C-alpha positions as CSV (number, residue, x, y, z in Angstrom):
1,M,-48.6,-12.3,-9.6
2,A,-49.2,-11.2,-13.2
3,I,-47.4,-13.0,-16.0
4,G,-44.3,-11.1,-17.0
5,T,-43.8,-9.5,-13.6
6,P,-40.3,-10.1,-12.4
7,L,-40.1,-12.8,-9.7
8,L,-37.9,-10.6,-7.5
9,L,-40.1,-7.5,-7.6
10,D,-41.4,-8.1,-4.1
11,N,-38.0,-8.8,-2.7
12,P,-36.0,-5.5,-2.3
13,V,-32.3,-5.8,-1.7
14,K,-31.7,-5.6,2.1
15,D,-30.0,-2.4,3.4
16,S,-29.8,-0.9,-0.1
17,V,-31.7,1.9,-1.9
18,D,-31.6,3.5,-5.3
19,Y,-30.3,6.9,-6.2
20,K,-33.5,8.5,-4.9
21,G,-33.5,6.6,-1.6
22,R,-36.3,4.2,-2.7
23,P,-36.2,0.4,-2.2
24,V,-34.1,-1.2,-4.9
25,Y,-34.7,-4.6,-6.6
26,R,-32.2,-7.0,-8.1
27,F,-33.9,-7.2,-11.5
28,N,-33.3,-3.5,-12.4
29,S,-30.1,-2.7,-10.5
30,G,-26.6,-3.9,-9.9
31,G,-25.2,-6.9,-11.9
32,W,-23.1,-6.6,-14.9
33,K,-24.6,-3.3,-16.0
34,S,-23.2,-1.5,-12.9
35,T,-20.0,-3.6,-13.0
36,L,-19.1,-2.3,-16.5
37,F,-19.6,1.3,-15.4
38,I,-17.6,0.9,-12.1
39,I,-14.9,-1.6,-13.0
40,G,-14.7,-2.0,-16.8
41,M,-14.8,1.7,-17.5
42,F,-13.5,3.4,-14.4
43,V,-11.3,1.6,-11.9
44,E,-9.4,-1.0,-13.8
45,V,-9.0,0.8,-17.1
46,A,-9.1,4.5,-16.7
47,E,-7.7,5.0,-13.3
48,R,-4.9,2.5,-13.6
49,S,-4.0,3.8,-17.1
50,A,-3.8,7.3,-15.7
51,Y,-1.8,6.3,-12.6
52,Y,0.8,4.2,-14.5
53,G,0.9,6.7,-17.3
54,I,2.3,9.2,-14.8
55,S,4.3,6.9,-12.5
56,G,6.0,4.9,-15.2
57,N,8.0,7.7,-16.6
58,L,8.0,10.2,-13.6
59,I,11.7,9.5,-12.8
60,T,12.6,10.7,-16.3
61,Y,10.7,13.9,-15.9
62,L,12.2,14.6,-12.4
63,T,15.8,14.1,-13.6
64,G,15.2,15.7,-17.0
65,P,13.0,18.8,-17.3
66,L,13.0,19.4,-13.5
67,G,16.7,18.8,-13.2
68,Q,16.7,16.9,-9.9
69,S,19.5,14.6,-8.9
70,T,19.1,10.8,-9.1
71,V,18.8,10.6,-5.3
72,T,16.3,13.4,-4.9
73,A,14.2,12.1,-7.8
74,A,14.2,8.5,-6.4
75,E,13.3,9.7,-3.0
76,N,10.4,11.9,-4.3
77,M,9.2,9.1,-6.5
78,N,9.2,6.6,-3.6
79,V,7.4,8.9,-1.2
80,W,4.8,9.7,-3.8
81,S,4.3,6.1,-4.6
82,G,4.0,5.2,-0.9
83,T,1.5,8.0,-0.4
84,S,-0.5,6.7,-3.4
85,W,-0.7,3.2,-1.9
86,L,-1.7,4.4,1.5
87,L,-4.3,7.1,0.7
88,P,-6.9,4.7,-0.7
89,L,-7.1,3.5,3.0
90,L,-8.3,7.0,3.9
91,G,-10.7,7.0,1.0
92,A,-12.2,3.6,2.1
93,F,-12.5,4.9,5.7
94,V,-14.3,8.1,4.6
95,A,-16.6,6.1,2.2
96,D,-17.6,3.5,4.8
97,S,-17.9,5.8,7.8
98,F,-19.2,9.1,6.5
99,V,-20.2,10.0,2.9
100,G,-20.7,6.7,1.2
101,R,-18.9,5.1,-1.7
102,Y,-20.7,6.8,-4.6
103,R,-19.9,10.3,-3.3
104,T,-16.3,9.3,-2.4
105,I,-15.7,8.1,-6.0
106,V,-17.1,11.2,-7.5
107,V,-15.2,13.6,-5.2
108,S,-11.9,11.7,-5.4
109,T,-12.2,11.5,-9.2
110,L,-12.7,15.3,-9.4
111,I,-9.6,15.7,-7.2
112,Y,-7.8,13.3,-9.5
113,I,-8.7,15.2,-12.6
114,L,-7.7,18.5,-10.9
115,G,-4.3,17.1,-10.0
116,L,-3.7,15.7,-13.5
117,G,-4.8,19.0,-15.1
118,L,-2.5,21.0,-12.9
119,L,0.3,18.5,-13.6
120,A,-0.1,19.0,-17.4
121,L,-0.2,22.8,-16.8
122,S,3.0,22.7,-14.8
123,A,4.7,20.9,-17.7
124,V,3.8,23.6,-20.3
125,I,4.3,26.7,-18.2
126,P,7.8,28.1,-19.1
127,P,10.2,28.3,-16.1
128,P,11.0,31.7,-14.7
129,G,14.0,33.4,-16.4
130,S,16.0,33.2,-13.1
131,S,16.0,30.2,-10.9
132,G,15.9,32.4,-7.9
133,C,19.3,31.0,-6.7
134,Q,22.2,33.2,-5.6
135,I,25.4,31.3,-5.5
136,S,28.7,32.6,-4.1
137,D,31.8,30.7,-3.0
138,G,30.2,27.4,-3.4
139,A,27.2,28.2,-1.2
140,G,23.8,29.1,-2.4
141,S,20.4,30.1,-1.4
142,C,17.3,29.4,-3.5
143,S,13.8,30.6,-3.4
144,P,11.2,28.0,-4.4
145,D,10.3,27.6,-8.0
146,P,6.6,28.3,-8.4
147,V,6.4,25.8,-11.3
148,L,8.1,23.2,-9.1
149,I,5.6,23.9,-6.3
150,L,2.7,23.6,-8.8
151,F,4.1,20.3,-10.1
152,F,4.3,18.6,-6.7
153,F,1.0,20.0,-5.5
154,A,-0.6,18.6,-8.6
155,L,1.2,15.3,-8.2
156,Y,-0.1,14.7,-4.7
157,L,-3.6,15.8,-5.7
158,A,-3.5,13.0,-8.2
159,A,-2.4,10.6,-5.4
160,L,-5.2,11.8,-3.2
161,G,-7.7,11.2,-6.0
162,Q,-6.9,7.5,-6.4
163,G,-7.9,5.3,-4.5
164,I,-1.8,3.0,-23.2
165,L,1.5,3.1,-21.2
166,L,3.9,2.6,-24.2
167,A,2.1,5.4,-26.2
168,L,2.1,7.7,-23.2
169,N,5.8,7.1,-22.5
170,Y,6.7,7.8,-26.2
171,I,4.6,11.0,-26.2
172,Q,6.3,12.2,-22.9
173,D,9.8,11.4,-24.1
174,N,9.6,12.6,-27.7
175,I,6.7,15.0,-28.2
176,N,5.6,17.0,-25.2
177,W,5.4,16.4,-21.4
178,G,2.3,18.6,-21.2
179,L,0.4,16.4,-23.7
180,G,1.8,13.2,-22.0
181,F,0.3,14.4,-18.7
182,G,-2.8,15.8,-20.3
183,I,-3.9,12.5,-21.8
184,P,-4.4,10.8,-18.4
185,C,-6.4,13.8,-17.4
186,L,-8.7,13.4,-20.3
187,I,-9.0,9.7,-19.7
188,M,-10.1,10.3,-16.1
189,A,-12.6,13.0,-17.2
190,G,-14.1,10.5,-19.7
191,A,-14.2,7.8,-17.0
192,L,-16.0,10.1,-14.6
193,A,-18.6,10.9,-17.2
194,T,-19.1,7.2,-17.9
195,F,-19.4,6.5,-14.2
196,L,-22.1,9.1,-13.7
197,L,-24.1,7.6,-16.6
198,G,-24.6,4.5,-14.4
199,T,-26.0,6.4,-11.5
200,R,-29.5,4.9,-12.0
201,T,-28.2,1.3,-12.0
202,Y,-26.3,1.4,-8.7
203,R,-27.3,0.1,-5.3
204,Y,-26.5,2.5,-2.5
205,S,-25.9,0.9,0.9
206,I,-27.6,2.3,4.0
207,R,-25.1,3.3,6.6
208,R,-26.0,2.5,10.1
209,E,-24.9,5.1,12.6
210,E,-24.1,2.6,15.4
211,E,-21.8,0.6,13.1
212,K,-18.1,1.5,13.6
213,H,-15.6,1.1,10.8
214,A,-13.4,-2.0,11.2
215,L,-10.2,0.1,11.4
216,L,-11.7,2.1,14.2
217,R,-12.7,-1.0,16.1
218,V,-9.3,-2.5,15.9
219,G,-7.5,0.8,16.6
220,R,-9.5,1.5,19.7
221,V,-8.6,-1.8,21.2
222,F,-4.9,-1.1,20.9
223,V,-5.4,2.5,22.3
224,A,-7.4,1.0,25.2
225,T,-4.6,-1.6,25.7
226,I,-2.0,1.1,26.2
227,R,-4.3,3.1,28.4
228,N,-5.2,0.1,30.6
229,W,-1.6,-1.1,30.8
230,R,-0.6,2.2,32.5
231,I,-3.5,2.1,34.9
232,T,-3.2,-1.6,35.9
233,T,0.5,-1.2,36.4
234,A,-0.2,1.5,39.0
235,V,-2.9,-0.7,40.5
236,A,-0.6,-3.7,40.8
237,S,2.0,-1.5,42.5
238,E,-0.5,-0.2,45.0
239,E,-1.8,-3.7,45.6
240,E,1.8,-4.9,46.3
241,T,2.2,-2.1,48.8
242,H,-0.9,-3.0,50.7
243,R,-0.6,-6.8,50.4
244,A,0.8,-7.0,54.0
245,Q,-2.5,-5.4,55.3
246,P,-5.1,-8.3,55.0
247,H,-7.8,-6.3,56.7
248,Q,-8.1,-3.9,53.7
249,T,-10.7,-4.5,51.1
250,S,-10.1,-4.7,47.4
251,S,-11.9,-1.4,47.0
252,E,-9.4,0.3,49.3
253,I,-6.6,-1.3,47.5
254,L,-7.8,0.0,44.2
255,G,-8.2,3.4,45.6
256,K,-11.2,5.7,45.8
257,N,-11.4,6.8,42.2
258,H,-11.3,3.2,40.9
259,Y,-13.9,2.2,43.5
260,D,-16.2,5.0,42.4
261,L,-15.8,3.8,38.8
262,L,-16.8,0.2,39.8
263,K,-19.7,1.5,41.9
264,H,-21.2,3.5,39.1
265,S,-20.5,0.9,36.4
266,Q,-23.2,-1.2,35.0
267,F,-20.9,-4.3,34.9
268,D,-20.5,-7.2,37.4
269,A,-17.6,-6.7,39.8
270,K,-16.7,-10.4,39.3
271,V,-15.8,-9.6,35.7
272,H,-13.5,-6.9,36.8
273,Q,-11.9,-9.2,39.4
274,R,-11.3,-11.8,36.8
275,L,-9.6,-9.3,34.5
276,V,-7.4,-7.6,37.1
277,Y,-6.4,-10.4,39.5
278,Q,-6.5,-13.6,37.4
279,S,-4.6,-12.4,34.3
280,P,-0.8,-12.1,34.6
281,K,-1.1,-9.1,32.3
282,P,-4.5,-7.6,32.9
283,W,-4.3,-5.2,30.0
284,L,-4.1,-8.1,27.6
285,I,-7.6,-9.4,28.0
286,S,-8.0,-13.1,27.4
287,C,-11.4,-13.9,25.9
288,S,-10.9,-17.6,26.3
289,A,-11.4,-17.4,30.1
290,S,-14.6,-15.5,29.8
291,K,-18.0,-17.1,30.0
292,E,-19.8,-13.9,28.8
293,P,-21.2,-13.6,25.2
294,A,-18.9,-12.6,22.4
295,D,-20.3,-9.1,22.5
296,A,-20.4,-8.7,26.2
297,P,-18.7,-5.4,27.2
298,L,-15.7,-5.3,29.5
299,P,-15.4,-2.7,32.3
300,P,-12.9,0.1,31.6
301,L,-10.0,0.4,33.8
302,D,-9.5,4.1,33.4
303,P,-10.6,5.9,36.6
304,N,-10.9,9.1,34.7
305,D,-13.4,7.7,32.2
306,S,-16.4,9.9,32.6
307,K,-18.2,8.6,29.6
308,G,-18.9,5.1,30.9
309,D,-19.1,2.5,28.2
310,S,-18.2,4.9,25.4
311,K,-14.5,3.7,25.7
312,V,-15.3,0.1,26.5
313,C,-14.0,-2.7,24.2
314,S,-16.2,-5.7,23.7
315,L,-14.8,-9.2,23.7
316,R,-15.6,-9.4,20.0
317,E,-13.5,-6.3,19.3
318,V,-10.6,-7.7,21.3
319,E,-10.8,-11.0,19.4
320,E,-10.7,-9.0,16.1
321,A,-7.6,-7.1,17.3
322,K,-5.9,-10.4,18.2
323,A,-6.7,-11.8,14.8
324,V,-5.0,-8.8,13.2
325,L,-2.0,-8.9,15.6
326,R,-1.2,-12.5,14.6
327,L,-0.6,-11.3,11.0
328,V,2.0,-8.8,12.0
329,P,5.1,-11.1,11.6
330,I,4.1,-12.1,8.1
331,W,3.4,-8.4,7.3
332,T,6.8,-7.4,8.6
333,T,8.7,-10.0,6.6
334,C,7.1,-8.8,3.3
335,L,8.5,-5.2,3.6
336,I,11.8,-5.9,1.9
337,Y,9.9,-7.3,-1.0
338,A,8.0,-4.0,-1.3
339,I,11.3,-2.2,-1.3
340,V,12.6,-4.4,-4.1
341,I,9.5,-3.8,-6.4
342,A,9.9,0.0,-5.9
343,Q,13.1,0.0,-8.0
344,P,11.8,-0.6,-11.6
345,A,10.0,2.8,-11.6
346,T,13.2,4.5,-10.4
347,L,16.6,3.0,-10.8
348,F,15.8,0.5,-13.5
349,T,14.5,3.3,-15.7
350,R,17.5,5.5,-14.9
351,Q,19.8,2.6,-16.1
352,A,17.8,2.2,-19.3
353,L,18.3,5.9,-20.1
354,T,22.1,5.3,-20.4
355,M,21.8,2.2,-22.6
356,N,21.1,1.5,-26.3
357,R,17.4,1.5,-26.8
358,S,17.3,1.6,-30.6
359,V,14.7,-0.4,-32.5
360,S,15.9,1.0,-35.8
361,E,18.2,3.8,-37.0
362,D,15.5,6.4,-36.4
363,L,13.4,4.9,-33.6
364,E,14.2,3.9,-30.0
365,F,11.8,2.7,-27.4
366,P,11.2,4.9,-24.2
367,A,13.3,4.0,-21.2
368,A,10.2,3.6,-19.0
369,S,8.8,1.0,-21.4
370,V,11.1,-1.7,-19.9
371,Q,8.7,-1.8,-17.0
372,L,6.0,-3.2,-19.4
373,F,7.8,-6.5,-19.3
374,I,6.7,-6.8,-15.7
375,S,3.1,-6.4,-16.6
376,A,3.4,-8.7,-19.7
377,T,5.0,-11.4,-17.5
378,V,2.2,-11.1,-15.0
379,V,-0.5,-11.5,-17.7
380,V,1.2,-14.5,-19.2
381,L,2.2,-16.3,-16.0
382,V,-1.2,-15.8,-14.2
383,A,-2.8,-17.9,-17.0
384,I,0.0,-20.5,-16.8
385,Y,-0.2,-20.6,-13.0
386,D,-3.9,-21.3,-13.0
387,R,-4.1,-23.7,-15.9
388,A,-0.8,-25.6,-15.6
389,F,1.0,-25.0,-12.3
390,V,-1.9,-25.5,-9.9
391,P,-3.1,-28.9,-11.4
392,V,0.4,-30.3,-11.4
393,A,1.2,-29.0,-7.9
394,R,-2.2,-30.3,-6.6
395,A,-1.2,-33.8,-7.7
396,F,1.8,-33.7,-5.5
397,T,0.6,-31.7,-2.5
398,G,-3.1,-32.5,-2.3
399,E,-3.9,-28.8,-1.8
400,P,-6.9,-27.6,-3.8
401,S,-4.9,-24.5,-4.9
402,G,-1.7,-26.5,-5.5
403,I,0.3,-24.7,-2.8
404,T,-0.7,-22.8,0.3
405,M,-0.9,-19.0,0.4
406,L,2.3,-18.7,2.5
407,Q,4.1,-21.0,0.1
408,R,3.0,-18.8,-2.8
409,I,4.2,-15.6,-1.0
410,G,7.5,-17.2,-0.1
411,T,8.1,-18.3,-3.7
412,G,7.7,-14.8,-4.9
413,V,10.1,-13.5,-2.1
414,F,12.7,-15.9,-3.4
415,L,12.2,-14.8,-7.0
416,S,12.6,-11.2,-5.9
417,F,16.0,-12.2,-4.3
418,L,17.0,-13.7,-7.7
419,A,15.9,-10.5,-9.5
420,M,18.2,-8.4,-7.3
421,V,21.1,-10.8,-8.0
422,V,20.5,-10.5,-11.7
423,A,20.1,-6.7,-11.5
424,A,23.5,-6.4,-9.7
425,L,25.3,-8.6,-12.3
426,V,23.8,-6.6,-15.2
427,E,24.8,-3.3,-13.6
428,M,28.3,-4.6,-13.2
429,K,28.4,-5.4,-16.9
430,R,27.1,-2.0,-17.7
431,L,29.8,-0.3,-15.7
432,K,32.4,-2.5,-17.3
433,K,31.2,-1.5,-20.7
434,A,31.4,2.2,-19.7
435,Q,35.0,1.7,-18.7
436,Q,35.9,-0.4,-21.7
437,Y,34.7,2.4,-24.1
438,G,36.0,5.3,-22.1
439,L,32.5,6.7,-21.2
440,V,32.9,6.9,-17.4
441,D,33.0,10.7,-17.5
442,S,30.5,11.0,-20.4
443,P,27.1,10.3,-18.8
444,D,25.2,11.9,-21.7
445,L,26.5,9.4,-24.2
446,T,24.8,6.1,-24.8
447,I,26.7,3.0,-23.6
448,P,27.0,0.4,-26.3
449,M,25.0,-2.2,-24.4
450,S,21.4,-3.1,-25.3
451,A,18.7,-2.2,-22.8
452,W,17.3,-5.6,-23.5
453,W,19.7,-6.8,-20.8
454,L,17.3,-5.3,-18.3
455,I,14.5,-7.7,-19.3
456,P,15.6,-10.7,-17.2
457,Q,15.4,-8.8,-13.9
458,N,12.0,-7.4,-14.9
459,F,10.8,-10.8,-15.9
460,L,11.8,-12.2,-12.5
461,L,10.0,-9.3,-10.7
462,G,6.9,-10.0,-12.8
463,A,7.0,-13.6,-11.8
464,A,7.5,-12.6,-8.2
465,D,4.4,-10.5,-8.5
466,V,2.3,-13.4,-9.7
467,F,3.3,-15.3,-6.5
468,T,3.7,-12.7,-3.8
469,M,1.4,-9.8,-4.8
470,I,-1.5,-12.1,-5.4
471,G,-0.6,-14.3,-2.5
472,M,-0.5,-11.4,-0.1
473,Q,-4.0,-10.2,-1.3
474,E,-5.4,-13.7,-0.7
475,F,-3.7,-14.2,2.6
476,F,-4.5,-10.9,4.3
477,Y,-8.1,-11.0,3.0
478,D,-8.7,-14.7,4.0
479,Q,-7.0,-14.7,7.4
480,V,-9.1,-12.0,9.1
481,P,-12.7,-12.4,10.3
482,S,-15.3,-11.6,7.7
483,E,-16.1,-8.4,9.4
484,L,-12.5,-7.2,9.0
485,R,-12.1,-7.6,5.2
486,S,-11.3,-3.9,4.8
487,V,-8.6,-4.3,7.5
488,G,-7.1,-7.2,5.5
489,L,-7.0,-5.0,2.4
490,A,-5.4,-2.3,4.5
491,L,-2.7,-4.7,5.6
492,F,-1.9,-5.5,2.0
493,L,-1.8,-1.9,0.7
494,S,0.2,-0.8,3.7
495,V,3.0,-3.3,2.9
496,L,3.4,-1.5,-0.5
497,G,3.1,2.0,0.9
498,V,5.5,1.5,3.8
499,G,7.9,-0.4,1.5
500,N,8.1,2.7,-0.7
501,F,8.8,5.0,2.2
502,L,11.5,2.6,3.5
503,S,13.0,2.6,0.0
504,S,13.2,6.4,0.0
505,F,14.7,6.3,3.5
506,L,17.3,3.7,2.6
507,I,18.4,5.6,-0.5
508,S,18.7,8.8,1.5
509,V,20.8,7.2,4.2
510,I,23.1,5.4,1.8
511,D,23.6,8.5,-0.3
512,K,24.7,10.5,2.8
513,A,26.9,7.6,4.0
514,T,28.7,7.0,0.7
515,G,28.8,10.4,-0.9
516,G,31.0,12.4,1.5
517,G,34.7,13.3,1.4
518,G,34.9,13.8,-2.3
519,H,33.7,10.3,-3.1
520,Y,31.0,9.5,-5.6
521,S,27.7,8.3,-4.0
522,W,26.2,5.0,-4.9
523,F,23.5,7.1,-6.5
524,A,25.7,9.7,-8.2
525,N,24.0,11.7,-11.1
526,N,26.7,10.2,-13.3
527,L,25.6,6.6,-13.2
528,N,28.9,5.5,-14.7
529,R,30.5,6.7,-11.5
530,A,27.8,5.5,-9.3
531,H,27.4,2.0,-7.8
532,L,23.9,0.8,-8.3
533,D,25.3,-2.7,-8.3
534,Y,26.3,-2.3,-4.6
535,F,22.8,-1.2,-3.8
536,Y,21.3,-4.2,-5.6
537,W,23.7,-6.6,-3.8
538,L,22.5,-5.0,-0.5
539,L,18.8,-5.5,-1.5
540,A,19.7,-9.1,-2.4
541,A,21.3,-9.7,1.0
542,L,18.2,-8.1,2.7
543,S,15.9,-10.3,0.6
544,A,17.8,-13.4,1.7
545,V,17.5,-12.4,5.3
546,Q,13.8,-11.7,4.7
547,F,13.3,-15.1,3.1
548,V,14.8,-16.9,6.1
549,A,12.7,-14.9,8.5
550,F,9.6,-15.5,6.4
551,L,10.3,-19.3,6.5
552,Y,10.6,-19.1,10.3
553,F,7.3,-17.3,10.9
554,G,5.5,-19.1,8.1
555,K,6.4,-22.5,9.4
556,S,4.8,-21.8,12.8
557,Y,1.7,-20.0,11.4
558,I,-1.6,-21.7,11.9
559,Y,-4.3,-20.9,9.3
560,S,-7.7,-19.8,10.5
561,R,-11.0,-21.2,9.0
562,G,-9.0,-23.9,7.1
563,G,-7.6,-21.1,4.9
564,A,-4.4,-23.0,3.9
565,T,-5.4,-22.6,0.4
């Protein structure tokens, strides 16, 4: 080899090509060059800035210019946030199974930019002269506001596309909502241009047609489980009926259709016999009793399966499904935490709007900016956690990471409980101030209580994120087989998405239950008449129950692959 020729020239990266489909080499592709284009300039900076630039102050726009009630705005905000957390799973599935990651990023970013652009447009279009509502005798009928339709269409386009904050919040509150929504659009457009500049440096994976996405493999096992349960239940019933007739063969017991299936199957009948007759629940296939290889196919039990092995689950797929199933209790006990962390972007911000936010006589900070204390807490405490807490904890526990992953998650769950207790106490103090100064029926006047009182609850939620959010990512990623890493990520994201939907549902149910008969709802538009403190106490109680349940399931959990750290 000539002097100066890269040593890796003759070793192309396996299963990867360049943007023209040619073999790709490590010396001229990937590495930090590509990382800066993808992560440094696109995902972590631009996309997150655009997303939080919208979501951080969205509740103010919904209850302000759009005139929605506190309940409706909180419900819409939570549903949109939940959708935003869950849709990246669809993007990952499409990328891995069909069009590839590069095309998915480009297309989703274009959708994102379109959504943000329409969002900015909806903020600058003047509303129609008439709302389209006809009201008589307390009843009314309204035709949809086209600007409102455009706004929500744009909002969900932005959510579909995903997979600065203080400045943006100030612009949105004090200058112009159109400009406040337009800046994230420009940020994403610049990010897309930067991403495209790195096209020549990327490595493009070769997708194999025979490979199934991990979510598909796990999902088809559960579908097959339900299908086989129905069939084997019928088979067991027929077997019981004919048990008194010993002269009958097993083929006759199973019936003609099932016999034909076995006769035309490529699989050994002994395997079928082991599954149907030796297992107390034949639809729950136990791989430990099998002597076949890990990828050996199992015979389908569906007598109507005309496609042969197209619906057959291998033992490997069954084991993967069992590995995911064992994580469900931990996943379930994290849902209340996800409900709790949905509140800063909605109810915490609404509280801040009623409180004194003055920095000087002529300047006040935006209500949504109180959420920045969560991010600031995370940034500071992550460094302290890694550099100070872990070494000290390691000296006591002997764990390389100081505490186990479940201990880390549980600590954050407990901190979220404390955050709700503090939030309830602060809200009680705010309501007392409103009564003391005669402002109960003056929701538009500022209560003489500093918004800095909201910092402790935001600090506790930031600390909870350091433990639980990071702990959940590590746990779900580590405790699944290496082939199911994407499923582990899906479990983490789905906790946050489902938690937001549950928050919306909970607010809706409580509003209907407490707002009838001329009484003020816990989420009345006039927060001085509402009872957010009751809601926070309820979340604190649910968090306490969640913590006890988490301790119960966590104590009996056995880590896989020595993943206690």
